[in-house]
MIVOZA-516349 format. One record per residue: residue number from 1; residue in three letters; chain; y, x, z of N, C-alpha, C, O, CB in turn. Coordinates in nm, 4 decimals, m for minus. Each point is the difference from the previous one (the first is absolute). Glycine has a CB too. Layout:
<recs>
REC   resi   resn   chain         ny         nx         nz        cay        cax        caz         cy         cx         cz         oy         ox         oz        cby        cbx        cbz
REC    NUM    ALA       A          Y          X          Z          Y          X          Z          Y          X          Z          Y          X          Z          Y          X          Z
...
</recs>
This chain:
<recs>
REC   resi   resn   chain         ny         nx         nz        cay        cax        caz         cy         cx         cz         oy         ox         oz        cby        cbx        cbz
REC      1    MET       A    m0.1221     0.0755    m0.0127     0.1157    m0.0998     0.0328     0.1511     0.0964    m0.0150     0.0969    m0.0340    m0.0679    m0.2735    m0.1324     0.2624
REC      2    ILE       A     0.1657     0.2901    m0.1139     0.0958     0.0736     0.0052     0.0565     0.0656    m0.1290     0.1210     0.0161    m0.0159    m0.2110    m0.0016     0.2299
REC      3    TYR       A    m0.0103     0.0253    m0.3120     0.0073     0.0435    m0.1295     0.0842    m0.1056    m0.0803     0.1135     0.0287    m0.0380    m0.3390     0.0986     0.0622
REC      4    TRP       A     0.1607    m0.2670    m0.0530     0.0603    m0.0587    m0.0590     0.1599    m0.0466     0.0321     0.0909     0.0036    m0.0830    m0.3299    m0.0313     0.0384
REC      5    VAL       A     0.2515    m0.0182     0.1889     0.1380    m0.0300     0.0493     0.1224     0.1144    m0.0248     0.1213    m0.0208    m0.0028    m0.2601    m0.1171     0.1825
REC      6    THR       A     0.0628     0.2711    m0.1977     0.1059     0.1163     0.0067    m0.0075     0.0602    m0.1737     0.0405     0.1067    m0.0460    m0.0888    m0.0265     0.3596
REC      7    GLU       A    m0.0076    m0.1752    m0.3695    m0.0011     0.0037    m0.1437    m0.0302     0.1722    m0.0463     0.0561     0.0698    m0.0845     0.1331    m0.3081     0.0737
REC      8    SER       A    m0.3029     0.2686     0.1066    m0.0838     0.1521    m0.0372    m0.1579    m0.0088    m0.0152    m0.0805     0.0833     0.0415     0.2608     0.0435     0.1049
REC      9    ILE       A    m0.2064    m0.2371    m0.2099    m0.1479    m0.0088    m0.0368    m0.0443     0.0784    m0.0939    m0.1209     0.0228     0.0044     0.1268    m0.2200     0.0496
REC     10    THR       A     0.0637     0.2531    m0.1509    m0.0236     0.0911    m0.0948    m0.0536     0.1334     0.0893    m0.1117     0.0508    m0.0106     0.3021    m0.1627    m0.1708
REC     11    THR       A    m0.1052     0.1462     0.2527    m0.0395     0.1338     0.0653    m0.1334     0.0117     0.0750    m0.0547     0.1067     0.0280     0.2918    m0.0821    m0.0051
REC     12    SER       A    m0.2876    m0.1605     0.0092    m0.1153    m0.0249     0.0803    m0.1322     0.0162    m0.0827    m0.1081     0.0494     0.0318     0.2506    m0.2060     0.1112
REC     13    VAL       A    m0.1072     0.1102    m0.2374    m0.1259    m0.0271    m0.1191     0.0091     0.1449    m0.0707    m0.0931     0.0164    m0.0789     0.1194    m0.3132     0.0153
REC     14    ARG       A     0.0533     0.3946     0.0713    m0.0101     0.0940    m0.0951    m0.1057     0.1150     0.0132    m0.0329     0.0721    m0.0942     0.2610    m0.1366     0.0709
REC     15    LEU       A    m0.2727     0.0727     0.1378    m0.1078     0.0902     0.0574    m0.1329    m0.0649    m0.0947    m0.0746     0.0687    m0.0698     0.1901    m0.0215     0.3589
REC     16    TYR       A    m0.1229    m0.1889    m0.2725    m0.1161    m0.0716    m0.0814    m0.0347     0.0177    m0.1400    m0.1106     0.0217    m0.0497     0.1649    m0.1679     0.1929
REC     17    ALA       A     0.0995     0.1285    m0.2175     0.0128    m0.0070    m0.0931    m0.0293     0.1439    m0.0857    m0.0607    m0.0021    m0.1070     0.1945    m0.2012     0.1958
REC     18    GLU       A    m0.0865     0.3185    m0.0324    m0.0286     0.1186    m0.0136    m0.1350     0.0360    m0.0102    m0.0558     0.0212    m0.1077     0.2434    m0.0004     0.2030
REC     19    ASN       A    m0.2526    m0.0119     0.0381    m0.1145     0.0200     0.0138    m0.1324    m0.0504    m0.0666    m0.1059     0.0626     0.0006     0.2411    m0.0287     0.1588
REC     20    PHE       A    m0.1137    m0.1561    m0.2167    m0.0963    m0.0735    m0.0764     0.0494    m0.0227    m0.1515    m0.0622    m0.0785    m0.0715    m0.0139    m0.0352     0.2954
REC     21    SER       A     0.1699     0.1716    m0.2642     0.0177     0.0225    m0.1446    m0.0663     0.0487    m0.0822    m0.0629     0.0973     0.0417     0.2054    m0.0951     0.0164
REC     22    LYS       A    m0.1574    m0.0263    m0.1581    m0.1057     0.1118    m0.0891     0.0054     0.1195    m0.0232    m0.0992     0.0701    m0.0196     0.0778    m0.2078    m0.0725
REC     23    GLU       A     0.1831     0.1919     0.0912     0.0243     0.1293    m0.0331    m0.0511     0.0549     0.1438    m0.0661     0.1035    m0.0084     0.2776    m0.1251    m0.1857
REC     24    ASN       A    m0.1957    m0.0207     0.3013    m0.0478     0.0626     0.1527    m0.1781    m0.0111    m0.0269    m0.0561     0.1048     0.0321     0.3033    m0.2182     0.1642
REC     25    ARG       A    m0.3180     0.0316    m0.2360    m0.1142    m0.0054    m0.0161    m0.0438     0.0916    m0.0852    m0.1141     0.0450     0.0102     0.1280    m0.2418     0.0497
REC     26    THR       A     0.0630     0.2324    m0.1459    m0.0603     0.0981    m0.1297     0.0114     0.1733     0.0833    m0.0605     0.0995    m0.0400     0.1872    m0.2901    m0.2295
REC     27    LEU       A    m0.0584     0.1866     0.3572     0.0236     0.1484     0.0534    m0.1630     0.0249     0.0752    m0.0652     0.1040     0.0093     0.3870    m0.1192     0.0497
REC     28    GLN       A    m0.3444    m0.0836    m0.0261    m0.1506     0.0035     0.0854     0.0282     0.0707     0.1330    m0.0795     0.0920     0.0193    m0.0819    m0.0682    m0.2384
REC     29    LEU       A     0.2432    m0.0389     0.3066     0.0588     0.0713     0.0741    m0.1029    m0.0479     0.1407    m0.0322     0.0875     0.0803     0.3033    m0.0656    m0.2287
REC     30    GLU       A    m0.3041    m0.1250     0.1627    m0.1148    m0.0244     0.0846    m0.1368     0.0877     0.0118    m0.0775    m0.0094     0.0952     0.1782    m0.1991    m0.1433
REC     31    GLY       A    m0.1176     0.2927    m0.0600    m0.1131     0.1063    m0.0031     0.0664     0.1268     0.0584    m0.0842     0.0871     0.0217    m0.0437    m0.1848    m0.2382
REC     32    VAL       A     0.2412     0.1298     0.2450     0.0361     0.1044     0.0527    m0.0118    m0.0075     0.1716     0.0707    m0.0594     0.0814     0.0747     0.0905    m0.3101
REC     33    PRO       A    m0.2808     0.0660     0.2489     0.0502     0.0207     0.1349     0.0810     0.0430     0.1209     0.0561     0.1095     0.0053    m0.1717    m0.1357    m0.1121
REC     34    ILE       A     0.1189    m0.0521     0.1907     0.1162     0.0525     0.1187    m0.0733     0.0702     0.1115    m0.0954    m0.0475     0.0616     0.2600    m0.1569    m0.0960
REC     35    GLU       A    m0.1026     0.3378     0.0558    m0.0571     0.0731     0.0866     0.0928     0.0458     0.1259    m0.0288     0.0897     0.0792    m0.1162    m0.0301    m0.2787
REC     36    VAL       A     0.2624    m0.1401     0.2013     0.0506     0.0242     0.1394    m0.0613    m0.0972     0.1058    m0.0568    m0.1067    m0.0236     0.2739     0.1890    m0.0802
REC     37    PRO       A    m0.1934    m0.0215     0.2307    m0.0492    m0.0826     0.1125     0.0391    m0.1169    m0.0132     0.1082    m0.0176    m0.0559    m0.1133     0.1727     0.1924
REC     38    THR       A    m0.0662    m0.2610    m0.0923     0.0197    m0.1202    m0.0525    m0.0645    m0.1241     0.1336    m0.1102     0.0056     0.0545     0.0893     0.1218    m0.3495
REC     39    ALA       A     0.1164    m0.2178     0.3160    m0.0568    m0.1009     0.0977     0.0330    m0.1581    m0.0849     0.1089    m0.0295    m0.0494    m0.0522     0.2065     0.3075
REC     40    LEU       A    m0.1811    m0.2643    m0.2584     0.0496    m0.1050    m0.0683    m0.0737    m0.1027     0.0651    m0.1127    m0.0019     0.0495     0.1736     0.1110    m0.2634
REC     41    ALA       A     0.0596    m0.2229     0.1986    m0.0665    m0.1443     0.0706    m0.0375    m0.0925    m0.0802     0.0768    m0.0286    m0.0919     0.0487     0.0426     0.2599
REC     42    LEU       A    m0.2354    m0.0756    m0.1570    m0.0058    m0.0728    m0.1023    m0.0396    m0.1680     0.0631    m0.1000    m0.0344     0.0630     0.0307     0.2776    m0.2295
REC     43    PHE       A     0.1638    m0.3095     0.1315     0.0287    m0.1476     0.0509    m0.0857    m0.1098    m0.0729    m0.0010    m0.0194    m0.1216     0.2447     0.0916     0.1707
REC     44    LYS       A    m0.3094    m0.1351     0.0381    m0.1120    m0.1167    m0.0494     0.0726    m0.1140    m0.1173    m0.0637    m0.0576    m0.0881    m0.0648     0.0695     0.3645
REC     45    ASN       A     0.2193    m0.0203    m0.2607     0.0872    m0.0993    m0.0820     0.0964     0.0530    m0.0948     0.0771    m0.0699    m0.0657    m0.0959    m0.0660     0.2480
REC     46    GLU       A     0.0099     0.2824    m0.1871     0.0970     0.0628    m0.0958    m0.0474    m0.0717    m0.1381    m0.1198    m0.0276    m0.0074     0.1575     0.2783     0.1425
REC     47    PHE       A     0.0404    m0.2807    m0.2370    m0.0070    m0.0231    m0.1246    m0.0739     0.0927    m0.1062    m0.0616    m0.0349    m0.1008     0.2531    m0.0718     0.1800
REC     48    TYR       A    m0.1693     0.2303    m0.0307    m0.0673     0.1249    m0.0919    m0.0750     0.0560     0.0866     0.0496     0.1051     0.0405     0.1208    m0.0463    m0.1936
REC     49    TYR       A    m0.2818    m0.0877     0.2048    m0.0706     0.0712     0.0996    m0.0958     0.0916    m0.0737    m0.0529    m0.0430    m0.1024     0.0766    m0.1437     0.2746
REC     50    THR       A    m0.0566     0.3361    m0.1198    m0.0461     0.0939    m0.0665    m0.1508     0.0047     0.0963     0.0076     0.0487     0.1128     0.2532     0.0818    m0.2176
REC     51    PRO       A    m0.3777    m0.1761     0.0610    m0.1033     0.0558     0.0910    m0.0151     0.1391     0.0418     0.0147     0.0810    m0.0915    m0.1102    m0.2465     0.0001
REC     52    PRO       A     0.0703     0.2122     0.2047    m0.0284     0.1388     0.0752    m0.0670     0.1061    m0.1125     0.0354     0.1173    m0.0113    m0.0857    m0.2500     0.2641
REC     53    SER       A    m0.0468     0.0714    m0.3280    m0.0659     0.0672    m0.1250     0.0675     0.0644    m0.0878    m0.0253     0.1145    m0.0375    m0.1035    m0.2585     0.0505
REC     54    LEU       A     0.2341     0.0625    m0.0575     0.0859     0.0198    m0.0873     0.1066     0.1131     0.0413     0.0412     0.0932    m0.0691    m0.0944    m0.3310     0.0001
REC     55    VAL       A     0.0881     0.2016     0.2083     0.0872     0.0863     0.0407    m0.0137     0.1606     0.0233     0.0891     0.0841    m0.0121    m0.0448    m0.2975     0.0878
REC     56    ALA       A    m0.1959     0.2351    m0.0346    m0.0621     0.1260     0.0074     0.0194     0.0883    m0.1542     0.0433     0.1139    m0.0170    m0.2255    m0.2333     0.2126
REC     57    GLU       A     0.1390     0.0323    m0.2833     0.0330     0.0487    m0.1188     0.1188     0.0809    m0.0521     0.0014     0.1035    m0.0666    m0.1246    m0.2726     0.0613
REC     58    ARG       A     0.2402     0.0805     0.0623     0.1111     0.0357    m0.0493     0.0880     0.1223     0.1222     0.0717     0.0951    m0.0312    m0.0836    m0.3677    m0.1241
REC     59    TYR       A    m0.0200     0.2340     0.2703     0.0768     0.0632     0.1224    m0.1113     0.1008     0.0355    m0.1119    m0.0398     0.0326     0.2682    m0.1749     0.0682
REC     60    LYS       A    m0.1261     0.3390    m0.1069    m0.0818     0.1199     0.0345     0.0043     0.0266     0.1382    m0.0958     0.0604     0.0483     0.1339     0.0334    m0.2573
REC     61    ASN       A     0.0718    m0.1338     0.2942     0.0102     0.0797     0.1351     0.0473    m0.1194     0.0719     0.1143    m0.0121     0.0441    m0.0541     0.2743    m0.1071
REC     62    VAL       A    m0.1592    m0.3547     0.0729     0.0521    m0.1154     0.0788    m0.0103     0.0410     0.1706    m0.0930     0.0605     0.0533     0.0049    m0.2457    m0.2659
REC     63    LEU       A     0.1619     0.1542     0.2517     0.0058     0.0575     0.1589    m0.0255    m0.1327     0.0827    m0.0687     0.0002     0.1021     0.2619     0.2106    m0.1352
REC     64    GLN       A    m0.1311    m0.3269    m0.0198    m0.0622    m0.1552     0.0624     0.0133    m0.0965    m0.1081     0.0849     0.0012    m0.0891    m0.0080     0.0250     0.3383
REC     65    LEU       A    m0.1852    m0.1227    m0.2278    m0.0004    m0.0865    m0.1057    m0.0262    m0.1139     0.1243    m0.0959     0.0097     0.0766     0.0031     0.1331    m0.3411
REC     66    SER       A     0.1848    m0.2429     0.2714    m0.0454    m0.1198     0.0557     0.0154    m0.1230    m0.0634     0.0994    m0.0413    m0.0598    m0.0646     0.1511     0.2325
REC     67    ASP       A    m0.1400    m0.1637    m0.1548    m0.0461    m0.1467    m0.0355     0.0639    m0.1119     0.0752    m0.0701    m0.0660     0.0768    m0.1420     0.1620    m0.1281
REC     68    ILE       A     0.3323    m0.1221     0.0372     0.0595    m0.1143     0.0844    m0.0516    m0.1364     0.0020     0.0388    m0.0584    m0.1012     0.1403     0.1775     0.0645
REC     69    PRO       A    m0.2507    m0.1928     0.1111    m0.0253    m0.1425    m0.0485     0.0820    m0.1042    m0.0049    m0.0446    m0.1145    m0.0075    m0.1215     0.1701     0.0711
REC     70    ASP       A     0.2894    m0.0304    m0.0603     0.1134    m0.1138    m0.0193     0.1027     0.0542    m0.0542    m0.0063     0.1220    m0.0150    m0.0454    m0.2458     0.1914
REC     71    GLY       A     0.1553     0.0644    m0.2145     0.1075     0.0312    m0.0581     0.0111     0.0275    m0.1579    m0.0973     0.0173    m0.0734     0.1220     0.0531     0.2990
REC     72    GLY       A     0.1013    m0.0691    m0.2632    m0.0399     0.0390    m0.1621     0.1431     0.0767    m0.0512     0.0526     0.0853     0.0716    m0.2349    m0.3284    m0.1351
REC     73    HIS       A     0.2392     0.2043    m0.0667     0.1081     0.0512    m0.0200     0.1229     0.0035     0.0549     0.0795     0.0797    m0.0499    m0.1908    m0.1049    m0.0804
REC     74    PHE       A     0.1553    m0.0580     0.2429     0.0783    m0.0001     0.1053    m0.0540     0.0527     0.1264     0.0484    m0.0421     0.1051     0.0469    m0.1300    m0.2159
REC     75    ALA       A    m0.1940     0.2630     0.1132    m0.0513     0.0404     0.1203     0.1085    m0.0002     0.1251    m0.0148    m0.0734     0.0977    m0.1519     0.2101    m0.2477
REC     76    ALA       A     0.2872    m0.0371     0.1332     0.0978    m0.0060     0.0993     0.0640    m0.1142     0.0757     0.0647     0.0083     0.1044    m0.0442     0.1582    m0.2275
REC     77    MET       A    m0.0565    m0.3008     0.0356     0.0586    m0.0920     0.0593    m0.1457    m0.0709     0.0405    m0.0084    m0.0416     0.1156     0.2688     0.0345    m0.2467
REC     78    GLU       A    m0.3590    m0.0068     0.0555    m0.1169    m0.0554     0.0634    m0.0781     0.0376     0.0901    m0.0660    m0.0882     0.0548     0.0770     0.0312    m0.2084
REC     79    VAL       A    m0.0254     0.1719     0.1894    m0.1040     0.0738     0.1073     0.0726     0.1264     0.0375    m0.0727     0.0992     0.0049    m0.1610    m0.1839    m0.1095
REC     80    PRO       A     0.3415     0.1002     0.1279     0.0953     0.0923     0.0413    m0.0623     0.0753     0.1134    m0.0197     0.1187    m0.0258     0.2127    m0.2601    m0.0502
REC     81    GLN       A    m0.2294     0.1004     0.1974    m0.0772     0.0957     0.0824    m0.1342     0.0994    m0.0773    m0.0174     0.1207     0.0163     0.0895    m0.3186     0.1798
REC     82    MET       A    m0.1384     0.1228    m0.2645    m0.0967     0.0600    m0.0952     0.0225     0.1279    m0.0824    m0.0579     0.1087    m0.0020     0.0106    m0.3307    m0.0052
REC     83    LEU       A     0.1624     0.1658    m0.0668     0.0605     0.1030    m0.0793     0.0400     0.1126     0.0836    m0.0388     0.1133    m0.0287     0.1136    m0.2763    m0.1294
REC     84    ALA       A     0.0117     0.1377     0.2753     0.0788     0.1248     0.0657    m0.1456     0.0670     0.0750    m0.0178     0.1210    m0.0142     0.3157    m0.2434     0.0725
REC     85    ASP       A    m0.3692     0.0657    m0.0031    m0.1063     0.0770     0.0621    m0.0780     0.0901    m0.0860    m0.0248     0.1127     0.0427     0.0135    m0.2892     0.1044
REC     86    ASP       A    m0.0363     0.1356    m0.2792    m0.0403     0.0791    m0.1274     0.1027     0.1173    m0.0460    m0.0506     0.1075    m0.0322    m0.0648    m0.3304    m0.0442
REC     87    ILE       A     0.2250     0.2118     0.0725     0.0955     0.0967    m0.0272    m0.0153     0.0915     0.0990    m0.0428     0.1098    m0.0355     0.1908    m0.2485    m0.0730
REC     88    TRP       A    m0.1108     0.1128     0.2867    m0.0162     0.0989     0.0630    m0.1097     0.0776    m0.0035     0.0031     0.1197     0.0282     0.1263    m0.2237     0.0688
REC     89    GLN       A    m0.2505     0.0308    m0.1374    m0.1481     0.0857     0.0192     0.0162     0.1021    m0.1257    m0.0432     0.1146     0.0127    m0.1401    m0.3298     0.0957
REC     90    ALA       A     0.2374     0.1797    m0.2139     0.0198     0.0782    m0.1243     0.0639     0.0969     0.0392    m0.0489     0.1100    m0.0258     0.0498    m0.2656    m0.1231
REC     91    VAL       A     0.0972     0.1522     0.2057     0.1115     0.1219     0.0412    m0.0561     0.0856     0.0880     0.0214     0.1212    m0.0024     0.1702    m0.2545    m0.0142
REC     92    GLU       A    m0.2631     0.0780     0.0953    m0.0787     0.1075     0.1114    m0.1025     0.0816    m0.0909     0.0091     0.1226     0.0060    m0.0057    m0.2954     0.2242
REC     93    LYS       A    m0.0923     0.1218    m0.3070    m0.1167     0.0703    m0.0859     0.0905     0.0972    m0.1102    m0.0385     0.1165    m0.0107    m0.1638    m0.3467     0.0283
REC     94    ILE       A     0.3183     0.1883    m0.0979     0.0853     0.0860    m0.0589     0.0435     0.1308     0.1009    m0.0440     0.1135    m0.0178     0.1208    m0.3313    m0.1279
REC     95    HIS       A     0.0077     0.1845     0.2433     0.0292     0.1121     0.0856    m0.1287     0.0673     0.0306     0.0080     0.1081    m0.0582     0.1934    m0.2176     0.1550
REC     96    ARG       A    m0.3197     0.1023    m0.0339    m0.1216     0.0594    m0.0009    m0.0450     0.0934    m0.1207    m0.0389     0.1165     0.0074    m0.0022    m0.3119     0.1274
REC     97    TYR       A     0.0539     0.1266    m0.2325    m0.0186     0.0678    m0.1323     0.0626     0.1124    m0.0237    m0.0539     0.1032    m0.0399     0.0242    m0.2889    m0.0357
REC     98    ARG       A     0.1638     0.1679     0.1028     0.0969     0.1306    m0.0472    m0.0119     0.0960     0.1138     0.0234     0.1177    m0.0272     0.1629    m0.2523    m0.1117
REC     99    ARG       A    m0.2146     0.1081     0.2465    m0.0317     0.0581     0.1151    m0.1275     0.1025    m0.0478     0.0004     0.1225     0.0122     0.0931    m0.3417     0.1511
REC    100    TYR       A    m0.1929     0.1434    m0.2160    m0.1182     0.1055    m0.0146     0.0425     0.0442    m0.1465    m0.0720     0.0921    m0.0383    m0.1469    m0.2049     0.1991
REC    101    ILE       A     0.3042     0.0788    m0.2442     0.0013     0.0872    m0.1335     0.0915     0.1217     0.0301    m0.0189     0.1082    m0.0557    m0.0113    m0.3177    m0.1121
REC    102    TYR       A     0.1241     0.1901     0.2521     0.1188     0.1193     0.0140    m0.0217     0.0618     0.1272     0.0845     0.0773     0.0450     0.0998    m0.1945    m0.1751
REC    103    ARG       A    m0.2988     0.0884     0.1978    m0.0216     0.0620     0.1296     0.0916     0.0207     0.0938     0.0199     0.1048     0.0614    m0.1551    m0.0205    m0.1679
REC    104    GLU       A     0.2105    m0.2218     0.1202     0.1101    m0.0330     0.0745    m0.0199    m0.0056     0.1813     0.0957    m0.0290     0.0718    m0.0348    m0.1061    m0.3162
</recs>
């Protein structure tokens, strides 16, 4: 609703228009592996849910993969405590990983 009343709906759908365009699909970016330390939260009601098996194919250094049993595209409003808890857990794992790699 905020996008409509502020007349900014175009900016809200730009990400989807660009990511799902024919030009973007021909780049085949989804096949490029991501090797940086990664934490992912998969929300049950997200409109674009990625199964953990596909996550493993793309993300090569997953420090945390949370399959959240509720929430969706607007998880911060739908399940704020679940999202916050998951973020804090991910931050802790990233800090531990960093200390391990850099021997801090």
